[in-house]
C-alpha positions in Angstrom: -12.2 59.2 90.8 -11.3 58.9 94.5 -9.2 62.2 95.8 -7.6 59.4 98.1 -5.9 57.9 95.0 -4.7 61.5 94.3 -3.2 61.9 97.7 -1.5 58.6 97.6 0.3 59.6 94.3 1.7 62.4 95.4 2.5 61.2 98.9 4.4 58.3 97.2 6.6 60.8 94.4 7.3 62.9 97.3 8.9 59.9 98.9 10.7 58.9 96.2 12.3 62.7 95.8 13.6 62.9 99.1 15.9 60.3 97.6 17.9 63.9 96.1 18.6 67.2 97.0 15.1 69.0 97.2 14.7 72.5 96.3 11.4 75.2 96.2 10.8 77.4 93.2 9.9 80.8 93.3 6.2 80.6 93.1 4.3 82.5 95.5 2.0 80.6 98.7 -1.3 82.1 97.8 -0.7 82.5 93.9 0.2 78.4 93.9 -3.0 77.8 95.9 -5.2 79.6 93.6 -3.3 77.9 90.8 -4.4 74.8 92.1 -7.8 75.2 92.9 -8.4 77.2 89.3 -7.0 73.5 87.5 -9.9 71.4 88.3 -11.7 70.8 85.5 -15.7 72.7 85.4 -17.8 70.4 87.9 -15.1 68.6 89.6 -14.6 70.8 92.7 -18.7 71.2 93.7 -19.4 73.8 96.5 -19.7 72.0 99.7 -21.2 74.4 102.2 -19.4 77.8 101.7 -16.5 76.4 99.6 -15.7 74.3 97.1 -14.9 70.6 98.4 -11.1 70.8 97.6 -10.8 74.1 99.1 -9.6 72.7 103.0 -6.9 74.2 105.2 -5.3 71.1 105.6 -4.5 70.9 101.5 -3.4 74.6 101.7 -0.8 74.4 103.9 0.5 71.4 102.1 0.7 72.9 98.4 2.1 76.3 99.8 4.8 74.3 102.1 5.5 71.2 99.6 3.9 71.9 96.2 6.5 73.9 95.0 8.9 71.5 95.9 11.5 70.0 92.9 14.3 67.9 92.3 16.9 68.4 89.2 17.2 65.4 87.2 19.5 65.5 84.1 19.7 69.2 84.2 15.7 69.4 84.4 13.2 70.1 87.2 11.2 67.4 88.3 8.2 68.3 90.7 5.7 66.5 93.2 2.7 66.7 90.9 4.9 64.5 88.0 2.6 61.4 88.3 0.2 59.6 86.1 -3.3 58.4 87.2 -5.3 59.1 84.6 -9.3 61.2 85.2 -9.4 64.7 85.9 -7.2 64.6 88.8 -4.5 64.4 85.7 -5.4 67.5 84.9 -4.8 69.4 88.1 -1.5 67.6 88.4 -0.3 68.5 84.7 -1.3 71.7 84.6 0.4 71.8 88.7 3.7 70.3 87.5 3.7 72.7 84.5 3.0 75.9 86.9 5.9 75.1 89.4 8.3 74.2 86.6 7.6 77.2 85.1 9.0 79.0 87.7 12.7 79.3 89.1 14.6 77.7 91.9 14.6 80.1 94.8 16.3 77.8 97.3 16.3 74.7 99.1 13.5 73.2 100.4 12.6 74.2 104.1 9.7 73.4 106.1 8.5 74.2 109.6 7.5 70.9 110.8 8.4 67.3 109.7 4.5 66.3 109.1 3.1 68.4 106.3 -0.7 68.1 106.1 -2.7 64.8 107.1 -3.4 61.4 105.7 -7.1 62.2 106.7 -9.4 63.5 108.8 -12.9 63.2 110.8 -16.1 65.6 110.2 -19.0 64.4 112.5 -22.2 66.1 111.1 -25.1 67.2 113.0 -27.0 63.7 112.6 -24.1 62.3 114.2 -22.8 60.6 110.9 -18.6 60.5 110.8 -17.7 61.9 107.4 -14.0 61.1 106.7 -12.1 63.7 104.8 -8.7 63.0 102.4 -5.8 65.2 102.5 -2.5 65.6 101.1 0.7 64.8 103.1 4.2 64.1 104.0 7.0 63.7 106.2 9.6 66.3 105.5 13.2 65.3 105.4 14.9 66.6 108.8 17.2 68.2 107.2 14.8 70.2 105.6 13.3 71.3 108.7 13.4 74.7 110.0 16.4 75.7 107.7 17.5 79.0 109.2 17.3 82.2 107.0 21.3 82.7 107.4 21.4 79.3 105.9 19.0 79.9 103.0 20.6 83.0 102.0 24.8 81.3 102.0 22.8 78.7 100.1 22.0 81.4 97.3 25.0 83.1 97.7 27.5 80.2 97.2 24.8 79.1 94.0 25.4 82.6 92.7 29.1 82.6 93.3 29.3 79.6 91.1 27.2 80.7 88.4 29.5 83.7 87.8 32.9 81.6 88.3 30.8 79.3 85.7 30.4 82.4 83.5 33.5 84.3 84.1 36.1 82.0 84.2 37.8 80.1 80.8 38.6 77.2 79.6 42.1 78.5 78.9 42.6 80.5 82.0 41.9 76.6 84.1 44.0 74.7 81.8 47.1 77.3 82.4 46.7 77.2 86.0 46.3 73.4 85.7 49.4 73.1 83.5 51.9 75.7 86.2 50.3 73.0 89.1 51.4 70.1 86.8 54.7 71.5 86.6 55.2 72.9 90.4 55.4 76.7 89.1 52.4 77.6 91.5 52.8 78.0 95.2 50.6 75.8 97.6 49.0 74.7 93.8 48.9 71.2 94.4 46.2 72.3 97.3 44.0 73.6 95.2 44.1 71.1 92.1 41.4 68.3 92.9 38.9 71.7 93.1 39.7 73.3 90.2 40.0 69.5 88.4 36.1 69.5 89.8 34.7 72.7 88.5 37.0 72.4 85.1 34.7 69.2 84.0 31.3 71.3 85.5 32.6 74.3 83.7 32.8 72.0 80.2 29.5 70.4 81.1 27.9 73.9 81.4 29.2 74.7 78.2 27.2 72.1 76.7 23.6 73.2 78.0 21.1 75.4 76.5 22.4 79.2 76.6 19.0 79.8 78.5 19.4 81.3 81.8 16.5 78.9 82.9 18.7 75.9 82.3 21.7 77.3 83.9 20.1 78.4 86.7 18.6 74.5 87.0 22.5 73.4 86.7 24.0 75.7 89.2 21.4 74.7 91.7 22.0 71.2 91.0 25.7 71.4 91.6 26.1 74.2 93.9 27.4 71.5 97.5 30.3 70.3 94.8 33.9 70.6 95.6 34.4 73.2 93.2 31.3 75.6 93.1 33.0 78.4 95.6 36.5 78.6 93.5 35.7 82.0 92.6 35.9 83.2 95.8 38.9 81.7 96.7 42.9 82.6 96.4 43.1 80.1 93.6 39.4 81.4 92.2 41.3 85.4 92.1 44.1 83.5 90.0 41.8 82.2 87.5 39.5 84.9 86.7 42.6 87.6 86.5 43.8 85.2 83.6 40.5 85.1 82.5 40.3 89.0 82.2 43.2 89.2 80.5 46.0 90.4 83.0 49.6 89.2 82.2 50.3 85.8 83.4 53.7 86.9 85.7 51.1 89.7 87.2 48.5 87.3 87.9 50.6 85.1 89.8 52.1 87.8 91.3 49.2 88.7 92.9 48.5 85.4 93.7 51.6 84.6 95.8 51.2 88.1 97.3 48.3 86.4 99.4 49.2 82.9 100.1 53.1 82.8 99.5 55.7 84.3 102.5 57.1 87.5 101.6 60.5 85.3 101.1 59.4 83.3 98.3 60.6 82.9 95.1 59.5 80.7 92.5 61.5 77.7 91.1 60.3 77.4 87.8 59.1 80.0 85.4 55.5 80.5 84.1 55.6 78.7 80.9 52.5 77.2 79.6 51.6 75.4 76.0 50.1 78.3 74.5 53.4 80.4 75.2 55.5 77.6 73.9 53.1 77.5 71.0 53.0 81.3 70.4 57.4 81.5 71.1 57.6 79.1 68.2 55.9 80.9 65.5 58.2 83.7 66.5 61.3 81.6 65.8 60.1 80.7 62.9 59.5 83.7 61.6 63.3 84.7 62.6 64.7 81.7 61.0 66.5 80.4 63.9 64.9 77.5 65.1 67.6 74.8 64.6 70.1 77.1 66.7 68.1 76.6 69.8 68.5 72.8 70.5 71.6 72.5 72.2 73.6 69.3 73.7 76.3 69.0 75.9 79.9 69.9 74.6 82.3 67.3 74.1 86.2 67.5 74.3 86.1 67.0 70.1 84.3 70.0 69.9 87.1 72.4 71.4 90.3 74.2 69.8 93.2 74.0 72.3 93.5 77.6 71.2 90.4 78.3 73.6 92.0 75.6 76.3 94.1 77.0 79.4 95.4 73.3 80.4 94.2 69.9 78.8 95.8 66.1 80.1 97.3 64.1 77.7 93.9 62.0 77.0 91.8 65.2 76.6 94.1 67.1 74.3 94.6 63.9 71.4 91.0 63.9 70.6 90.9 68.0 70.7 91.0 70.4 67.7 94.3 71.8 66.3 95.9 68.9 68.4 99.7 71.1 69.2 98.9 70.8 72.9 99.9 67.4 73.1 103.4 67.7 72.2 103.8 70.7 74.0 103.1 69.1 76.9 105.7 66.0 75.9 108.6 69.1 76.5 107.6 69.8 80.0 110.0 68.3 82.0 108.8 66.7 85.0 110.8 66.1 88.4 108.5 66.1 91.1 108.9 67.4 94.3 107.3 66.5 97.4 103.8 68.0 98.0 104.7 71.2 100.6 101.6 72.3 103.0 99.2 74.1 100.9 100.4 77.3 99.2 97.5 80.2 98.8 97.9 81.9 95.1 95.2 84.2 92.8 93.9 82.3 89.7 95.6 85.4 87.9 98.9 83.7 89.3 97.8 80.3 89.0 97.1 81.2 85.1 100.9 81.9 84.7 101.9 78.6 86.2 99.7 76.3 84.3 102.3 75.9 81.0 104.2 74.0 83.7 101.8 71.7 85.0 101.0 67.9 83.4 98.5 66.9 86.0 95.8 68.6 88.1 93.5 67.5 90.5 90.8 69.4 92.9 89.0 68.9 95.7 85.6 68.9 95.2 83.9 69.6 98.3 80.4 69.7 99.3 80.1 73.1 99.1 81.0 73.0 95.7 77.7 71.6 95.0 76.5 75.2 93.4 79.6 75.4 91.1 78.9 72.5 89.1 78.8 73.3 85.8 78.0 72.2 81.7 79.6 73.2 78.4 76.9 73.3 75.9 76.7 73.2 71.8 74.2 73.5 69.3 73.0 70.1 68.4 73.4 71.0 64.6 77.3 72.7 64.1 75.9 74.9 60.7 73.0 76.8 63.1 73.0 80.2 62.8 74.7 81.5 66.2 72.4 83.6 68.4 74.9 84.5 71.0 76.7 87.8 72.3 80.1 86.4 70.9 81.7 84.6 68.1 81.2 80.8 69.2 78.2 79.0 69.5 78.8 77.8 72.9 77.3 78.5 76.0 77.2 77.1 79.8 74.8 76.2 82.4 75.1 76.1 86.3 73.9 73.5 88.6 70.0 75.0 89.1 68.3 72.2 90.2 69.5 71.1 93.2 66.3 68.7 93.8 68.5 66.8 97.0 69.8 69.7 98.4 68.2 71.0 101.8 69.1 74.7 101.0 66.5 74.2 98.0 64.1 72.5 99.8 64.1 75.4 102.4 63.4 77.7 99.8 60.7 76.3 98.0 59.0 75.9 101.0 59.4 79.9 101.6 62.0 79.8 104.1 64.7 82.4 104.6 68.5 81.0 103.3 70.3 84.3 102.8 71.1 85.0 106.4 74.3 85.1 108.0 73.6 81.8 110.1 71.3 79.4 109.2 70.0 76.0 110.4 68.0 73.3 108.8 66.4 70.3 109.5 65.5 67.6 106.9 64.0 64.3 107.5 61.8 61.6 105.4 58.9 60.5 106.7 55.5 61.8 108.6 57.3 62.3 112.1 56.5 65.4 113.5 60.3 66.1 113.9 61.3 69.9 115.5 64.4 71.9 115.6 65.4 73.6 118.5 68.2 76.4 119.3 68.9 77.7 122.4 70.6 80.8 122.4 73.5 82.4 125.0 71.0 84.1 127.1 69.0 80.8 127.7 66.1 82.0 124.8 65.0 79.1 122.7 63.5 79.4 119.2 61.3 76.3 118.6 57.4 76.2 117.2 56.3 78.1 120.5 58.7 80.3 120.0 59.4 81.0 116.6 60.7 84.7 116.5 63.2 86.4 118.6 63.1 90.3 117.6 66.3 91.0 119.4 68.6 88.7 118.0 67.2 88.3 114.3 66.7 84.5 115.0 63.7 83.0 113.7 61.9 79.7 112.5 60.0 80.3 109.4 59.3 76.4 108.1 58.1 74.1 110.5 56.5 71.3 108.8 54.2 68.0 109.5 53.1 69.9 112.2 49.4 69.0 113.2 49.1 65.8 110.7 51.6 64.6 108.4 51.5 66.1 105.0 54.7 65.4 103.2 57.7 62.9 103.4 60.1 65.3 102.3 59.5 68.0 105.1 61.9 70.9 106.2 62.3 73.1 109.0 64.5 76.1 109.3 66.1 79.3 111.8 67.9 81.8 110.4 69.6 85.0 111.8 69.7 87.8 109.3 72.9 89.4 110.5 75.7 88.8 112.9 75.8 92.1 114.7 72.7 91.8 116.9 73.5 87.9 117.7 74.2 87.3 121.1 77.7 86.4 121.6 78.4 82.6 123.4 77.2 79.1 123.0 74.5 77.8 120.6 73.0 74.4 121.3 71.3 72.4 118.6 68.9 69.7 119.0 66.1 67.8 117.2 62.7 66.5 119.0 60.2 64.3 118.2 56.5 66.2 118.9 55.0 63.1 117.4 56.3 59.8 116.4 54.2 58.4 113.5 56.5 55.8 111.5 58.8 53.4 111.6 60.4 53.7 108.3 62.9 56.0 107.0 63.6 57.2 110.4 66.9 59.5 110.6 66.9 63.5 110.2 69.8 65.6 108.4 71.1 68.6 110.2 72.5 71.8 107.8 74.4 74.6 108.7 75.4 77.4 106.8 77.5 80.1 108.0 78.2 83.4 105.8 77.6 81.0 102.8 80.0 77.6 104.6 77.5 74.3 103.9 78.2 71.7 106.7 75.4 69.0 107.4 75.3 66.3 110.1 73.6 63.5 110.3 71.8 61.0 112.8 70.5 57.9 111.5 68.6 56.3 114.0 64.7 57.0 114.8 64.1 59.5 117.6 61.8 58.1 120.1 58.1 59.7 120.6 58.7 63.1 122.7 62.6 62.2 122.5 64.9 64.7 121.7 68.7 64.3 120.2 71.5 66.8 120.7 73.3 67.4 117.4 75.8 70.3 117.5 77.2 73.0 120.1 79.0 76.3 118.4 80.3 79.5 119.8 79.6 82.9 118.3 82.2 85.4 118.9 80.4 88.5 117.9 81.8 88.0 114.0 82.1 84.4 113.5 81.7 80.6 114.5 84.5 80.0 116.5 84.1 76.1 117.2 81.6 73.6 116.4 81.2 70.1 119.0 79.6 67.5 117.4 77.1 65.4 119.6 77.6 61.4 119.8 76.2 59.6 116.9 75.9 62.4 115.1 78.1 62.2 111.8 79.8 65.4 110.4 79.0 64.5 106.8 82.3 66.0 105.7 82.2 62.7 104.0 82.1 61.7 100.3 78.6 62.0 98.5 78.1 60.6 94.8 77.0 63.6 93.0 77.6 64.1 89.1 78.9 60.7 89.0 82.1 62.0 90.7 82.3 61.9 94.6 82.7 64.7 97.1 85.2 65.9 99.6 87.8 63.8 97.6 90.5 65.0 94.9 89.3 64.6 91.5 91.3 64.6 88.1 91.0 67.7 85.7 91.4 66.3 82.3 90.3 70.0 80.4 90.8 73.9 82.1 89.4 76.3 80.3 87.7 80.2 80.6 84.0 80.8 79.8 83.6 80.8 75.8 82.5 84.1 76.2 86.3 84.5 76.7 87.6 82.5 74.1 89.6 83.7 71.2 90.4 87.0 73.0 86.8 87.8 73.2 86.1 90.1 76.0 82.0 89.6 76.3 80.5 89.7 80.0 81.9 88.3 83.2 84.6 85.8 83.2 84.3 82.0 84.2 86.9 79.8 85.1 85.9 75.9 84.3 87.5 73.0 85.4 86.6 69.8 83.6 86.5 66.7 85.5 87.4 63.4 84.1 83.8 61.5 84.2 82.0 64.3 85.4 78.3 63.9 84.2 75.3 66.1 84.9 72.4 63.1 85.2 69.6 65.0 83.8 68.8 67.4 81.1 70.1 71.4 81.8 69.3 74.4 80.0 71.3 75.5 77.2 70.3 79.4 76.6 69.8 82.1 78.7 68.4 85.3 78.2 71.9 87.2 78.8 74.0 85.1 76.3 71.7 86.3 73.2 73.1 88.4 70.2 72.3 92.5 70.1 68.6 92.5 68.4 67.0 89.7 69.9 66.2 92.0 73.1 62.6 92.2 72.4 61.9 88.6 71.5 63.4 88.1 75.5 60.0 86.6 76.9 59.8 83.9 73.9 63.5 82.7 74.4 63.0 82.5 78.4 60.2 80.0 77.2 62.2 78.5 74.5 65.6 78.2 77.0 63.4 76.0 79.6 61.7 73.5 77.1 64.7 72.9 74.7 66.9 71.5 77.1 70.1 69.5 76.5 69.5 65.9 76.4 71.0 63.2 79.2 74.2 62.5 77.6 77.5 60.2 79.0 79.9 62.2 77.0 80.2 65.7 78.2 82.6 68.6 79.5 80.7 68.9 83.1 82.8 70.2 86.4 83.3 73.0 88.8 82.9 76.9 87.3 84.0 80.2 89.1 83.1 83.4 88.5 86.0 86.1 88.5 83.1 88.5 90.1 82.4 86.4 93.2 84.9 85.7 95.9 85.5 81.6 96.3 88.3 79.2 96.6 89.3 75.1 95.6 92.2 73.2 96.7 94.3 72.5 93.4 97.1 69.5 93.8 99.2 70.0 90.5 102.1 67.9 88.8 104.6 69.7 86.6 108.5 70.3 87.4 107.5 70.4 90.7 104.5 69.1 93.0 102.4 71.6 94.7 99.1 72.0 96.9 97.7 75.4 96.2 94.6 77.0 97.3 93.4 79.1 94.3 91.6 82.1 95.7 88.8 83.4 92.9 
C-alpha cells in the first residue's frame, strides 16, 4: 500500500477533529515515536540506507506534536489514528490509536507552528533522479498555536477545580441553595442561579458515568470551559461546599453573607428548605399537634365580648355572649362640637371607652408598620400550643413589598439612622440622589461619605447599566450630634436616561422614625436635575421643609389593606392582644383597633416561636420553619387593623362620639 494513502487518511481525520476542542494526551514524545516505529508488521518497514523507511525527521516531528491529539465524543477519546484504510497501515493505526487513547489527557493541544509536517519532500539521487517522499502533515488551528505555559496551567487548574467540585459538592447541597435562591433567601442569589443550574446538570451527568478515574477525567476535560466549571472557587461554591461538608445551614449562609453582603444586611426571609420542612413534619406528627399548626384569620364571631374593649353595634351583635349591644343602648348620646385635639394616654383613654358609641382613627402613612391581623386555629378543637389559655394569636405587617424602606433594607442599605433620604424609581434609568449639606459638601455617587457628619450614600443602583426596574438609592445620617446645622438640599439627577416608560420617582425621608414621601410624575431628562425639597436642621431636629415646584408631598391617601391612608377609618372593635384576655398577663400588652373593611391582602403567619407554650422550646427550629410554611390563607372576612405595643412610644389621632364628641391624640 502506498504511504500517500495513509498520510491522506490521517490528514483528513485531523480536519474532522478540528471542529472540536482538541487535547493532547500525556504520552511522552519519544515513547510515542518509538511506538509508531514498532507498530509496523515485520517486513513492512524496510531499511533504507541507515534507517528504516518510515523513520524520517518530518514524520517524527508530526507524531510528536499532532500524533498525540484527541477530542472527546460521548465521553470517549477519539484520536488522529482512528481511521479505516485496511492493509498493514491499518495495523499501525490501530496500535497507535490504542496507545494514545490509553493515556490520560494532559491539557489542550499546543503546537509551535501552524504547519506541522509536510505533504511531500523531494530527494535528488546521485544518478540525478528525483525521489518523492510522502509524509504526515496538518494545519493546526490558530487557537492551538503558541499557547503560553500560563494558559496551559490555567486550563489544568480549572479542570482540577471542576473535578473537585463534582466529587465533593453534593446534589442535596445544590438543591438547598437553589431553593434558597428561588425563595429570595440568599443575598445576590439570582446572580449565581444560572451557574449553579449548569453545574447541577453536569453533576447529575457525572453521577451516571463509570466510576473509573479515567472516565471521570475525560468527563471533566470535555466540560472544563462550561459556565459552572469553576464554581467551587467562587463564594457560592464555598457555600455549596460548606453545606456538603455538613456545616449548619445558618452558619454556612452567614459565612457566605459575610463575604458578599454589606455589614448591615438583614436577610428578608428565614432559611427554609423542603428537607427541613419534611423533618419538621415528622417531629410534629410525633408530638400529636399537627392540626394545631393550621391557622386562619379570626372573625368577629370568634370573640367573646368579655375580651373586647369597644365594639360598634353591628360588630357586637355577631360576637359571643352578646351583652355589649344592650349595654351600649343605655349610653346616652348628647353630642357636643369637636374641640381642638386633646392629648391623652392610652390608660386614660381606656377609662373613656365605656362612654363611647362610635370611634374613628386617622390611618396615617407612617402606620403601615402597625397594620396587624388576629389569627385563630382552623380547627376550634385543636390542642392549644400557645403560652396563654386561648388559641388566638396575632401577626403584624411584616412583608411590605412596596415599601421603599424595605427595598433599601433588601439592598443592604442602613434604615436605622436619625435621618434617611431614599430614592425609588421604576425603570432602567440611572437616577442619582444628591444631598448638599449646609457646609457645601455634596453627598452623591462620586462622594458617597462624609465621615465628619456621618452622611453616607450606601446604595447606588442601575449605575453603569440598567440592572433592575425596581431600583433604590439611600443616604443616611446615623446620628444628629455630628450633623451640620443649617439648610440641606435634596435633588435627583438623571445620569443616564435609558427608557421613556414608567418615568418619575419617589423620595422618602424618615426623620427619627417619622416617614414622609415626595413624588415626581414626569420624566427626568438625560443629564437633567430636579430639586425635590430643602429642609433646615437646628442641631436636634428638622425645623422646616420646603417642597419644590412639581413635587407632590405624599401625605395623600393611598390604598392599603382595602382602606385608605391619611383618612379617618371606622373602628369596628378594639381589644387587647390575646395574651391579655381573660385576666391573663403573659408578655407585652398590645392594643388593637380593628378597622371596618380592613383586609390583609395576602397570607400571614399565624404562629411565632415567642408564642409557644412551655415545653416546646426544644422544637423552636421546627416551629420557625412551619410558622412560615403554614400561613393563614387569604380571606375577605377577618379582624385586621392597627396595633400598638405598650412598650413602644407611638400615637394615633382618634375621633370619638358618645356623651360628647372629642378629637383625641392617644399616646402609647
